[in-house]
C-alpha positions as CSV (number, residue, x, y, z in Angstrom):
1,X,3.6,-80.5,-64.0
2,X,4.3,-84.2,-63.5
3,X,6.5,-86.2,-65.8
4,X,4.5,-88.6,-67.9
5,X,5.9,-92.0,-68.8
6,X,5.5,-93.3,-72.4
7,X,1.9,-94.4,-72.9
8,X,-0.7,-94.9,-75.6
9,X,-3.3,-92.7,-73.9
10,X,-2.8,-89.8,-71.5
11,X,-6.0,-89.1,-69.4
12,X,-6.4,-86.0,-67.1
13,X,-9.5,-86.0,-64.9
14,X,-9.7,-82.2,-64.2
15,X,-8.4,-79.6,-61.8
16,X,-5.8,-78.6,-64.4
17,X,-5.4,-75.0,-63.6
18,X,-4.5,-72.9,-60.4
19,X,-7.1,-70.9,-58.6
20,X,-5.0,-67.7,-58.8
21,X,-3.2,-66.4,-61.9
22,X,-1.1,-63.2,-61.7
23,X,-2.5,-62.6,-58.2
24,X,-6.1,-62.7,-59.5
25,X,-8.8,-65.2,-58.4
26,X,-9.6,-67.2,-61.6
27,X,-13.4,-67.1,-61.1
28,X,-13.3,-63.3,-61.5
29,X,-11.0,-63.3,-64.6
30,X,-11.1,-66.7,-66.2
31,X,-9.4,-65.3,-69.3
32,X,-6.2,-65.0,-67.3
33,X,-6.5,-68.7,-66.4
34,X,-7.2,-69.5,-70.0
35,X,-4.0,-67.7,-71.0
36,X,-2.1,-69.7,-68.3
37,X,-3.5,-72.9,-69.7
38,X,-2.4,-72.0,-73.3
39,X,1.1,-71.0,-72.1
40,X,1.8,-73.8,-69.6
41,X,-0.5,-76.7,-70.2
42,X,-0.7,-77.0,-73.9
43,X,3.1,-77.4,-74.3
44,X,3.0,-80.0,-71.5
45,X,0.4,-82.0,-73.3
46,X,2.2,-81.7,-76.6
47,X,5.5,-82.8,-75.2
48,X,4.0,-85.8,-73.3
49,X,5.2,-89.1,-74.8
50,X,1.6,-90.2,-75.5
51,X,-0.1,-91.2,-78.8
52,X,-3.4,-89.7,-77.6
53,X,-4.4,-87.1,-75.0
54,X,-7.8,-86.7,-73.5
55,X,-8.9,-84.5,-70.6
56,X,-11.9,-83.1,-68.9
57,X,-12.3,-80.1,-66.5
58,X,-12.7,-79.9,-62.7
59,X,-14.0,-77.5,-60.2
60,X,-10.9,-75.4,-60.2
61,X,-11.1,-74.8,-64.0
62,X,-13.2,-71.7,-64.3
63,X,-11.7,-71.0,-67.8
64,X,-13.1,-74.4,-69.0
65,X,-16.6,-73.3,-67.9
66,X,-16.5,-69.7,-69.0
67,X,-14.1,-69.4,-72.0
68,X,-14.1,-70.9,-75.5
69,X,-12.4,-74.2,-75.8
70,X,-14.5,-75.4,-78.7
71,X,-11.4,-76.1,-80.9
72,X,-10.4,-78.8,-78.4
73,X,-13.8,-80.6,-78.4
74,X,-13.9,-84.2,-79.7
75,X,-15.7,-83.1,-82.9
76,X,-13.1,-80.4,-83.7
77,X,-9.7,-81.5,-82.4
78,X,-7.2,-83.2,-84.7
79,X,-6.4,-86.8,-84.1
80,X,-3.5,-87.1,-81.7
81,X,-4.0,-83.6,-80.4
82,X,-5.4,-82.6,-77.0
83,X,-9.1,-83.4,-76.7
84,X,-11.1,-81.8,-73.9
85,X,-14.6,-83.4,-73.4
86,X,-17.6,-82.1,-71.5
87,X,-20.2,-84.9,-71.3
88,X,-18.9,-86.2,-74.6
89,X,-17.6,-89.4,-76.2
90,X,-14.1,-89.6,-77.4
91,X,-13.1,-92.4,-79.8
92,X,-9.5,-93.5,-79.7
93,X,-8.3,-95.5,-82.7
94,X,-6.6,-98.8,-82.0
95,X,-5.6,-99.9,-85.5
96,X,-5.4,-103.4,-86.8
97,X,-9.1,-103.5,-87.5
98,X,-9.9,-103.4,-83.7
99,X,-12.8,-101.2,-82.7
100,X,-12.0,-97.8,-81.3
101,X,-11.5,-97.3,-77.5
102,X,-14.5,-95.4,-76.2
103,X,-13.9,-92.7,-73.6
104,X,-16.7,-90.7,-71.9
105,X,-15.6,-87.4,-70.2
106,X,-17.6,-85.5,-67.6
107,X,-16.3,-82.7,-65.4
108,X,-19.0,-82.2,-62.7
109,X,-18.9,-82.3,-59.0
110,X,-21.6,-82.2,-56.4
111,X,-22.4,-78.6,-55.5
112,X,-20.3,-77.1,-52.6
113,X,-18.9,-73.6,-52.3
114,X,-18.6,-71.3,-55.3
115,X,-16.6,-73.4,-57.8
116,X,-16.8,-74.3,-61.4
117,X,-18.7,-77.2,-62.9
118,X,-21.0,-77.7,-59.9
119,X,-24.5,-79.4,-60.0
120,X,-27.1,-80.6,-57.6
121,X,-27.8,-84.3,-57.0
122,X,-30.8,-84.1,-59.3
123,X,-28.9,-82.4,-62.0
124,X,-26.0,-84.9,-61.7
125,X,-28.5,-87.8,-62.2
126,X,-29.7,-86.2,-65.4
127,X,-26.2,-85.6,-66.7
128,X,-25.0,-89.1,-65.8
129,X,-28.1,-90.6,-67.5
130,X,-26.5,-89.5,-70.8
131,X,-23.5,-91.8,-70.4
132,X,-23.9,-94.6,-72.9
133,X,-23.6,-98.3,-72.0
134,X,-20.7,-100.4,-73.1
135,X,-18.1,-97.6,-73.0
136,X,-14.5,-98.6,-72.2
137,X,-13.4,-95.8,-70.0
138,X,-15.3,-93.2,-67.9
139,X,-13.2,-90.1,-67.1
140,X,-15.0,-88.1,-64.4
141,X,-13.8,-85.3,-62.2
142,X,-15.5,-86.4,-59.0
143,X,-15.3,-89.9,-57.6
144,X,-18.3,-92.2,-57.0
145,X,-19.6,-92.6,-53.5
146,X,-17.4,-94.9,-51.4
147,X,-14.3,-95.0,-53.6
148,X,-11.4,-92.5,-53.2
149,X,-13.9,-90.0,-51.7
150,X,-13.0,-89.7,-48.0
151,X,-12.4,-86.3,-46.4
152,X,-11.9,-85.2,-42.8
153,X,-13.7,-82.3,-41.2
154,X,-12.3,-79.9,-38.6
155,X,-12.9,-82.3,-35.8
156,X,-11.0,-85.1,-37.5
157,X,-14.1,-87.1,-38.4
158,X,-14.1,-88.6,-41.8
159,X,-16.9,-88.8,-44.3
160,X,-17.6,-90.0,-47.9
161,X,-18.4,-87.2,-50.3
162,X,-18.5,-89.0,-53.6
163,X,-21.5,-89.1,-55.9
164,X,-24.2,-91.7,-55.4
165,X,-25.7,-90.7,-58.7
166,X,-22.3,-91.4,-60.4
167,X,-22.1,-94.8,-58.6
168,X,-25.5,-95.7,-60.0
169,X,-24.5,-94.7,-63.5
170,X,-21.3,-96.9,-63.2
171,X,-23.5,-99.8,-62.2
172,X,-25.7,-99.2,-65.2
173,X,-23.0,-98.6,-67.7
174,X,-20.3,-101.0,-66.4
175,X,-17.3,-99.4,-68.0
176,X,-14.0,-101.3,-68.1
177,X,-12.3,-98.6,-66.2
178,X,-13.3,-95.4,-64.2
179,X,-10.7,-92.6,-63.8
180,X,-11.4,-89.7,-61.4
181,X,-9.7,-87.2,-59.2
182,X,-11.2,-84.3,-57.2
183,X,-10.6,-85.6,-53.7
184,X,-6.8,-85.2,-53.4
185,X,-6.5,-87.4,-50.4
186,X,-8.3,-90.2,-52.1
187,X,-5.5,-91.1,-54.5
188,X,-5.4,-94.9,-55.1
189,X,-6.9,-97.9,-56.9
190,X,-10.3,-99.3,-55.9
191,X,-12.8,-101.7,-57.3
192,X,-16.6,-101.8,-57.4
193,X,-18.3,-105.0,-58.5
194,X,-15.3,-105.9,-60.6
195,X,-14.9,-102.4,-62.2
196,X,-11.6,-100.7,-61.5
197,X,-11.8,-97.2,-60.2
198,X,-8.6,-95.1,-60.0
199,X,-8.4,-91.8,-58.2
200,X,-5.4,-90.3,-60.1
201,X,-4.8,-87.1,-58.2
202,X,-1.1,-86.2,-58.2
203,X,-1.4,-83.6,-55.4
204,X,-2.3,-83.7,-51.8
205,X,-4.7,-81.5,-49.9
206,X,-2.0,-78.8,-49.7
207,X,-1.5,-78.9,-53.5
208,X,1.9,-80.5,-53.1
209,X,2.9,-82.8,-56.0
210,X,3.3,-86.1,-54.0
211,X,2.1,-88.8,-56.5
212,X,3.5,-90.0,-59.8
213,X,1.0,-90.3,-62.6
214,X,-1.0,-93.5,-62.4
215,X,-0.1,-96.1,-65.0
216,X,-3.0,-98.4,-66.0
217,X,-2.8,-101.4,-68.3
218,X,-6.2,-102.0,-69.9
């Protein structure tokens, strides 16, 4: 796990868990992946020098789709503890009479292969229609179309694989910041119509830890 610098808010945009745990593919025994999460990831979140911790799942996280994490939902988690949202709003206190920082979390990716948290384009449009306007931060696993979403096929040709439905939702909602991951080679900072978009993946396509956590001043 990467070392986290001191921060007010730690955001994780999915793909938290490995595909195999104890030699078993996680999609077949997600409870083993959940046990790994409890053993390895919870202590990492707890020890991170952050005041608040918010995450969503990704397509590798079968345990998040198939096991019970209701205690970590925004409505149940203790303030300052890990909050894991699935199409939910998380309110982060700011103190001093300032309004809370609003964070919307969504774990989905466009359907491909046999992974977790997959939806068709039509289903994604319906999910993203739930995102309320005037939120501060949108944490989504997949990137919007055209931003941190380029992959290469076997012939070396490149293509954009981000979500057009998500991009339309961003244009409607106009958050102050979008945080995503999913496309490991898309790490970096982008901007769409004045809205910052950060692909914060810390690994490359071979799952090597090659990037430091992205530090964002908002």
